[in-house]
C-alpha positions as CSV (number, residue, x, y, z in Angstrom):
1,X,-2.8,-7.1,17.9
2,X,-3.1,-8.7,14.4
3,X,-3.7,-5.2,12.8
4,X,-0.6,-3.8,14.4
5,X,1.6,-6.8,13.5
6,X,0.3,-6.9,9.9
7,X,0.8,-3.1,9.6
8,X,4.5,-3.5,10.6
9,X,4.9,-6.4,8.3
10,X,3.5,-4.2,5.6
11,X,6.4,-1.7,6.1
12,X,9.0,-4.5,5.8
13,X,7.3,-5.8,2.6
14,X,7.2,-2.3,1.2
15,X,11.0,-2.0,1.5
16,X,11.4,-5.4,-0.3
17,X,9.1,-4.3,-3.1
18,X,11.0,-1.0,-3.5
19,X,14.2,-2.9,-3.7
20,X,12.8,-5.4,-6.3
21,X,11.5,-2.5,-8.4
22,X,15.2,-1.8,-9.0
23,X,14.6,1.8,-8.3
24,X,17.1,4.1,-6.7
25,X,14.3,6.0,-5.2
26,X,14.1,6.6,-1.5
27,X,11.6,4.9,0.6
28,X,8.9,7.6,0.3
29,X,9.3,8.0,-3.5
30,X,9.3,4.2,-3.9
31,X,6.1,3.9,-1.8
32,X,4.5,6.7,-3.9
33,X,5.4,4.8,-7.1
34,X,3.6,1.7,-5.7
35,X,0.5,3.8,-4.8
36,X,0.4,5.4,-8.3
37,X,0.4,1.9,-9.9
38,X,-2.3,0.8,-7.5
39,X,-4.3,3.9,-8.2
40,X,-4.4,3.0,-11.9
41,X,-5.4,-0.6,-11.1
42,X,-8.2,0.6,-8.8
43,X,-9.4,3.1,-11.3
44,X,-9.2,5.9,-8.7
45,X,-8.9,9.4,-10.0
46,X,-7.5,12.3,-8.0
47,X,-4.8,12.7,-5.4
48,X,-3.1,9.7,-3.8
49,X,-4.1,11.1,-0.4
50,X,-7.7,10.8,-1.4
51,X,-7.3,7.2,-2.4
52,X,-5.4,6.5,0.9
53,X,-8.2,8.2,2.8
54,X,-10.6,5.5,1.6
55,X,-8.4,3.0,3.6
56,X,-8.0,4.9,6.9
57,X,-7.3,8.4,8.2
58,X,-3.8,7.3,9.2
59,X,-3.2,6.1,5.6
60,X,-3.4,9.7,4.5
61,X,-0.3,10.8,6.5
62,X,2.2,9.5,3.9
63,X,2.6,6.8,1.2
64,X,4.4,4.3,3.4
65,X,1.7,4.4,6.0
66,X,-0.9,4.0,3.2
67,X,0.7,0.8,2.1
68,X,1.1,-0.5,5.6
69,X,-2.6,0.3,6.4
70,X,-3.6,-1.4,3.1
71,X,-1.7,-4.5,4.0
72,X,-3.3,-4.6,7.5
73,X,-6.8,-4.1,5.9
74,X,-6.3,-7.0,3.5
75,X,-4.7,-9.3,6.1
76,X,-7.4,-8.6,8.7
77,X,-10.5,-8.2,6.5
78,X,-9.8,-10.5,3.5
79,X,-12.3,-10.1,0.7
80,X,-14.1,-7.4,2.7
81,X,-11.0,-5.1,2.5
82,X,-11.3,-1.8,0.6
83,X,-10.8,-2.1,-3.1
84,X,-8.0,0.4,-2.8
85,X,-6.2,-1.8,-0.2
86,X,-6.7,-4.8,-2.5
87,X,-5.2,-2.9,-5.4
88,X,-2.1,-1.9,-3.3
89,X,-1.6,-5.5,-2.1
90,X,-2.0,-6.7,-5.7
91,X,0.8,-4.4,-6.9
92,X,3.0,-5.6,-4.0
93,X,2.3,-9.2,-4.9
94,X,3.3,-8.6,-8.5
95,X,6.8,-7.6,-7.3
96,X,7.1,-10.2,-4.6
97,X,6.5,-13.2,-6.9
């Protein structure tokens, strides 16, 4: 139940971050921009989908789902969350402060 709730909260927070980025990008493009920033922070090379796949299979479906899955991973697993998830949440926190 916590994973589902935190995943959905992750979607809502993603929309807030995209709005704070001041971007006129759509939701998918804004989410992709968040992932690209997190990818640099995590030192991950390669495709965004490859990085998302480190979080979960579902995270690979699209950037918005990757962010929501990362948020759920960090919320439910804390310091044991994947480094990719932690990088995504760190980027989100940067914009939410």
